[in-house]
Structures are given as C-alpha cells and as structure tokens.
C-alpha positions as CSV (number, residue, x, y, z in Angstrom):
1,M,14.7,-44.2,-87.5
2,E,14.4,-46.4,-90.6
3,R,15.5,-45.2,-94.0
4,S,12.0,-44.2,-95.1
5,E,11.4,-42.3,-91.8
6,L,14.7,-40.5,-92.3
7,A,13.8,-39.5,-95.8
8,A,10.4,-38.2,-94.7
9,H,12.1,-36.3,-91.8
10,A,14.6,-34.8,-94.2
11,Q,11.8,-33.4,-96.4
12,R,10.3,-31.6,-93.3
13,L,13.5,-29.8,-92.3
14,S,13.4,-26.1,-92.2
15,L,16.1,-24.1,-94.0
16,L,17.9,-23.7,-90.6
17,E,18.2,-27.5,-90.2
18,L,19.7,-28.4,-93.5
19,V,22.2,-31.3,-93.5
20,E,25.8,-30.1,-93.4
21,L,27.9,-33.2,-93.0
22,N,31.1,-31.2,-93.2
23,P,30.8,-28.6,-90.4
24,D,34.6,-28.2,-90.0
25,A,34.6,-24.5,-90.9
26,D,31.8,-23.7,-88.5
27,I,33.5,-25.7,-85.7
28,A,36.8,-23.8,-86.3
29,L,35.0,-20.4,-86.2
30,S,33.2,-21.5,-83.0
31,M,36.4,-22.6,-81.3
32,D,38.2,-19.4,-82.3
33,R,35.3,-17.3,-80.8
34,I,35.5,-19.4,-77.6
35,V,39.2,-18.9,-77.2
36,Q,38.9,-15.2,-77.7
37,A,36.0,-14.9,-75.3
38,A,38.0,-16.8,-72.7
39,G,40.6,-14.0,-72.8
40,V,43.6,-16.3,-73.1
41,S,46.3,-16.3,-75.8
42,R,46.4,-19.3,-78.1
43,A,49.6,-20.4,-76.5
44,E,47.8,-20.4,-73.1
45,A,44.9,-22.3,-74.7
46,V,47.3,-25.0,-76.0
47,D,48.9,-25.3,-72.6
48,R,45.5,-25.8,-71.0
49,L,44.5,-28.4,-73.6
50,N,47.8,-30.3,-73.2
51,K,47.5,-30.3,-69.4
52,A,44.0,-31.7,-69.6
53,A,45.0,-34.2,-72.3
54,R,47.7,-35.6,-70.0
55,R,45.3,-35.7,-67.1
56,F,42.6,-37.5,-69.0
57,G,44.8,-39.6,-71.3
58,V,43.6,-38.0,-74.5
59,R,45.9,-37.9,-77.5
60,L,45.6,-34.5,-79.2
61,A,48.3,-34.7,-81.8
62,S,48.7,-37.1,-84.7
63,G,51.9,-38.9,-85.8
64,S,54.9,-38.9,-83.5
65,A,54.0,-35.7,-81.7
66,K,53.4,-36.1,-78.0
67,E,51.5,-32.9,-77.4
68,L,49.4,-30.4,-79.4
69,G,51.6,-27.7,-80.9
70,L,50.6,-24.1,-81.4
71,A,50.9,-24.4,-85.2
72,T,48.4,-27.2,-85.3
73,F,46.1,-25.4,-82.9
74,E,46.2,-22.4,-85.1
75,K,45.1,-24.6,-88.0
76,W,42.2,-26.0,-85.9
77,L,40.9,-22.5,-85.5
78,N,41.3,-21.6,-89.1
79,P,38.1,-22.3,-91.2
80,Q,40.3,-22.4,-94.4
81,A,42.5,-25.3,-93.0
82,A,40.0,-28.2,-93.5
83,D,42.8,-30.8,-93.4
84,Y,43.5,-29.9,-89.8
85,A,40.2,-30.5,-88.0
86,P,40.4,-31.7,-84.5
87,S,39.4,-35.3,-83.7
88,V,36.2,-35.9,-81.9
89,R,38.2,-36.7,-78.7
90,A,40.1,-33.4,-79.1
91,L,36.9,-31.5,-79.7
92,N,35.4,-33.1,-76.6
93,L,38.4,-32.2,-74.5
94,F,38.3,-28.6,-75.9
95,C,34.7,-28.3,-74.8
96,H,35.6,-29.6,-71.3
97,V,38.5,-27.3,-70.9
98,F,36.6,-24.2,-71.9
99,G,33.3,-25.3,-70.3
100,V,31.2,-25.0,-73.5
101,V,29.1,-27.2,-75.7
102,E,28.8,-25.2,-78.9
103,P,31.4,-27.0,-81.0
104,L,29.9,-30.4,-80.2
105,D,26.4,-29.0,-80.8
106,I,27.5,-27.8,-84.2
107,L,28.7,-31.4,-84.9
108,A,25.4,-32.9,-83.6
109,R,23.2,-30.4,-85.6
110,S,25.2,-31.1,-88.8
111,H,23.2,-34.4,-89.3
112,G,20.0,-32.5,-89.8
113,L,18.1,-34.9,-87.6
114,G,17.2,-32.4,-84.9
115,W,20.0,-33.6,-82.6
116,R,21.3,-31.1,-80.1
117,V,23.9,-31.0,-77.3
118,I,22.4,-29.2,-74.3
119,D,23.9,-27.9,-71.1
120,G,22.8,-28.4,-67.5
121,D,20.1,-25.7,-67.4
122,D,18.6,-26.9,-70.7
123,A,18.7,-30.5,-69.5
124,K,16.8,-29.5,-66.3
125,L,14.3,-27.6,-68.4
126,L,13.8,-30.6,-70.7
127,E,13.4,-32.9,-67.6
128,W,10.8,-30.5,-66.2
129,A,8.9,-30.4,-69.5
130,R,8.8,-34.2,-69.7
131,T,7.7,-34.4,-66.1
132,E,4.9,-31.9,-66.8
133,R,3.8,-34.0,-69.8
134,K,3.6,-37.1,-67.6
135,I,1.6,-35.2,-64.9
136,K,-0.8,-34.1,-67.5
137,A,-1.2,-37.6,-68.9
138,L,-1.7,-38.9,-65.3
139,R,-4.4,-36.3,-64.6
140,E,-6.2,-37.3,-67.8
141,H,-6.0,-40.9,-66.8
142,K,-7.3,-40.0,-63.3
143,R,-10.3,-38.1,-64.8
144,K,-11.2,-41.1,-66.9
145,I,-11.1,-43.4,-63.9
146,E,-13.2,-41.0,-61.9
147,A,-15.7,-40.7,-64.7
148,E,-16.1,-44.5,-64.7
149,L,-16.8,-44.7,-60.9
C-alpha cells in the first residue's frame, strides 16, 4: 500500500482495529495465559523453551547468558515489565513450543492494517473461500461465453 492508501485505510478502521504499535503488555498477558493453560510450571516452560532453542539454534537470552533464565521469563510474562519483552525470534519459538499463534497474531494485528496470523484450519477455510470465489468467476465467464454462442 502507498502512503495515501494507508492513510485512507487507517480512517476506515473500526475501534477494534486501532493501531497499537506497542503491544508488549498484551503479548505478555497472552503468553502468561498460554503457560497457565498448558498446565506447566514456569520453570518447566523455561526448560521446554531452552531445549527447543538449542534444537533450532535460537538465542533466547541477551548479553552473555547462554540460556533463558526463569527470572527473565517471569518478566516476559509480566505486562508491567516493558523493558523485558521477548525478541521476535523468541516469540516465534514460544508459539512453536506451545502450539499457539495468539502472541504473533497480537503482534500482527498491532499494525492496524488488518493483518492476522491464522492456524491450519483457518488457512484451509481461507483457501476454500478463495477457490469458491474463483469458481464463481469462472461460472460467470462461462455464462457470458455461452450467451455469445
């Protein structure tokens, strides 16, 4: 989208789609809910994340730390600790480990451009809808050709 298109689009946004370019608190709350719903302790969650980080070569900690520590993870899950937001790579790994898309979806929606992160079922539904749209257009095209015959 060009700048003028973006401005026009921004004016059409509903109240639920307002731009929120600092979604850290919402992401922290989402991650906290996900860990609780998984039924694991925070220490177990850190172990899972560190194991996956080693497997996939993702660095979770900053500075000289080799692994994510429990104290840092606690801060990631605290909406008041804005200075300790996970990196995009860490957020991506978190979503992989817990099998969720919500934190990345919050990040995508924060732009207010209608972006979403969808899972497999929604992706299939979207593909089905696009296929239906193509079929409808082809049927219309077929009717026009038949009418010309």
